[in-house]
matplotlib code that plots the C-alpha trace (Angstrom):
import matplotlib.pyplot as plt

x = [-15.5, -14.8, -12.2, -13.5, -11.4, -11.8, -10.3, -10.4, -13.5, -12.9, -12.8, -16.2, -17.6, -18.3, -19.5, -16.4, -13.1, -10.6, -7.1, -5.0, -2.1, -1.7, -5.3, -4.9, -1.8, -3.9, -6.8, -4.3, -2.8, -6.2, -7.2, -3.9, -4.5, -8.3, -9.2, -12.9, -13.4, -16.1, -15.2, -16.0, -15.5, -14.5, -14.8, -11.7, -13.2, -16.3, -15.4, -18.2, -18.4, -17.9, -14.7, -13.1, -14.2, -12.4, -9.5, -8.9, -6.0, -8.5, -6.0, -6.7, -6.4, -7.4, -8.4, -10.2, -8.4, -10.0, -12.1, -9.2, -8.8, -5.2, -3.7, -0.6, -0.3, 3.1, 1.7, -1.5, 0.1, 2.5, -0.5, -2.2, 0.9, 1.0, -2.7, -3.1, 0.3, -0.8, 0.1, 3.2, 3.9, 7.1, 9.8, 13.3, 15.1, 17.7, 15.0, 12.8, 13.9, 14.0, 12.1, 11.4, 12.7, 10.6, 7.4, 9.2, 11.1, 7.9, 6.1, 9.0, 9.0, 5.2, 5.0, 8.1, 7.6, 11.3, 12.5, 16.2, 15.9, 17.1, 13.9, 13.2, 16.7, 16.5, 13.3, 14.8, 17.8, 15.5, 13.5, 16.7, 17.8, 14.6, 14.8, 18.4, 17.2, 14.3, 16.6, 18.7, 16.0, 12.6, 9.8, 8.9, 11.2, 12.0, 11.8, 8.9, 6.5, 4.7, 5.6, 4.8, 7.4, 5.5, 2.2, 3.5, 5.0, 2.2, -0.3, 2.5, 3.7, 0.1, -0.1, 3.3, 2.1, -1.3, -0.2, 3.0, 1.2, -1.5, 0.4, 3.7, 2.9, 5.8, 6.2, 8.8, 11.7, 10.9, 14.3, 13.5, 12.0, 12.1, 10.3, 7.6, 7.1, 6.9, 4.2, 2.2, 2.3, 1.2, -1.5, -3.1, -3.5, -7.1, -6.8, -5.1, -7.9, -10.4, -8.9, -7.7, -9.7, -10.3, -7.6, -9.7, -9.9, -6.1, -5.8, -8.5, -6.6, -3.3, -4.8, -4.7, -1.1, 0.3, -1.6, -2.2]
y = [-15.7, -12.7, -10.2, -6.6, -4.0, -0.3, 1.3, 4.7, 5.5, 7.3, 11.1, 12.3, 8.7, 7.3, 3.9, 3.3, 1.8, 4.6, 5.2, 4.3, 2.1, 0.9, -0.2, -2.0, -3.8, -5.3, -6.2, -7.9, -9.9, -11.1, -12.0, -13.9, -15.9, -16.3, -14.8, -13.7, -10.1, -7.5, -4.0, -0.7, 2.3, 5.4, 8.9, 10.5, 14.0, 12.8, 9.9, 8.0, 8.2, 4.4, 4.6, 7.4, 5.7, 2.4, 4.2, 7.6, 8.3, 8.0, 6.4, 3.7, 0.8, -0.8, -4.4, -6.1, -9.0, -10.8, -7.7, -5.3, -2.8, -2.7, 0.1, 0.3, -1.9, -3.3, -4.5, -5.8, -7.9, -9.3, -10.5, -11.9, -13.8, -15.3, -16.1, -17.4, -18.9, -20.6, -19.7, -18.1, -14.6, -14.2, -12.4, -13.8, -11.3, -10.5, -9.2, -7.5, -4.0, -4.2, -1.2, 0.2, 3.7, 4.1, 5.4, 8.2, 9.2, 9.2, 11.5, 14.0, 14.1, 14.3, 17.2, 19.0, 22.3, 22.7, 20.6, 21.1, 19.8, 16.2, 14.5, 13.0, 11.5, 10.2, 8.3, 7.0, 5.7, 3.8, 2.3, 1.3, -0.5, -2.4, -3.2, -4.6, -6.7, -8.1, -8.9, -11.1, -12.5, -12.0, -12.2, -11.2, -9.7, -13.1, -15.2, -17.2, -16.6, -13.5, -12.4, -9.6, -7.3, -7.4, -6.9, -3.9, -2.4, -3.1, -0.4, 2.2, 1.5, 1.9, 5.3, 6.2, 5.3, 7.1, 10.2, 10.9, 10.3, 12.8, 15.5, 15.4, 13.7, 11.4, 7.7, 5.2, 4.9, 2.2, 0.7, -0.6, -3.7, -6.0, -3.2, -3.0, -6.8, -6.8, -4.1, -5.8, -9.0, -7.3, -5.1, -7.9, -10.3, -10.9, -9.8, -6.6, -5.7, -6.6, -4.4, -1.3, 1.9, 3.7, 5.9, 9.0, 8.4, 8.0, 11.4, 13.0, 11.6, 13.2, 16.5, 18.2, 17.0, 18.1, 21.4, 22.3]
z = [12.5, 10.4, 11.5, 11.8, 10.0, 9.7, 6.6, 4.8, 2.7, -0.6, -0.6, -1.5, -1.7, 1.8, 0.5, -1.6, -0.4, -0.2, -1.3, 1.8, 0.8, 4.4, 4.5, 1.2, 2.5, 5.4, 3.1, 0.6, 3.5, 4.6, 1.1, 0.4, 3.6, 2.8, 6.2, 6.2, 7.3, 7.8, 6.4, 8.1, 5.7, 7.7, 6.3, 7.9, 7.7, 9.6, 11.8, 13.5, 17.2, 17.8, 15.8, 17.8, 21.0, 20.2, 18.4, 20.0, 17.6, 14.7, 12.4, 9.8, 9.3, 12.6, 13.1, 16.0, 17.4, 20.5, 21.4, 21.1, 18.3, 17.0, 14.8, 12.6, 9.5, 10.5, 13.8, 12.2, 9.5, 12.1, 14.2, 11.1, 10.2, 13.7, 14.0, 10.4, 9.5, 6.3, 3.6, 5.0, 3.7, 5.7, 3.8, 4.3, 6.6, 4.0, 1.6, 4.2, 3.5, -0.3, -1.8, 1.6, 0.7, -2.5, -0.9, 1.0, -2.2, -4.1, -1.6, -1.6, -5.4, -5.9, -3.4, -4.8, -6.6, -7.4, -10.5, -9.5, -5.9, -6.8, -5.6, -9.1, -9.3, -5.7, -6.7, -9.9, -7.9, -5.5, -8.5, -10.2, -7.1, -7.0, -10.7, -10.1, -7.2, -9.2, -12.1, -9.8, -7.6, -9.2, -10.3, -6.7, -4.1, -2.6, -5.8, -7.1, -4.2, -3.1, 0.4, 2.9, 1.3, -2.1, -0.4, 1.5, -1.7, -4.2, -3.1, -2.7, -6.3, -7.5, -5.8, -7.3, -10.8, -10.6, -8.6, -10.6, -13.9, -12.9, -11.0, -12.8, -16.1, -15.1, -15.7, -14.5, -17.0, -19.6, -19.4, -15.8, -17.5, -14.4, -12.4, -15.1, -15.2, -11.4, -11.2, -14.0, -12.0, -8.8, -10.2, -12.2, -9.2, -8.4, -4.8, -5.8, -8.2, -5.6, -2.8, -4.8, -5.2, -8.5, -9.8, -9.4, -5.7, -5.5, -7.2, -4.9, -1.9, -3.0, -4.1, -0.7, -0.1, -3.5, -3.6, 0.0]

ax = plt.figure().add_subplot(projection="3d")
ax.plot(x, y, z, "-o")
ax.set_aspect("equal")
plt.show()
């Protein structure tokens, strides 16, 4: 039986999968485990009544497990791993937090209007740390096999690339070669291509946050 999942619809395109990296993380997890699912696209500025009834917080993604709608991508992927253990996507505990500060650093930098506030350097430091880790342990965070840590990071790195390219004309330093190989590997996976939104919707999604 297919799992029901509600995810963000694209800004200005209610029938197109939207730009939420946490939604994509859950979809990627389902795809990697070949779990069938039924998609509900939710326009966040005009949420359907049924959705706010089952999910009063109104956040996405939410997935229906055994008649109960569950929110929070961390919780959701944990339940998926438990219910569908094969193939295992568990990240070895010592690698679980690799890259975990990148998204926060990216958000600070993309919203920053002050070039001297150190937000760019803070992001570069986080990316360098990931690059060093991949050099030693790659091609994925835990070695040869993709795990939950990569699946969580991949959509965020896609947002970083698209949003910083558009709003800041900024790209990740070329000398972070292991990082570039890693994102190439992630972004070209069939499941990533299938579950990502178009770049223009990523930009539309960030527009109101960068230029409120």
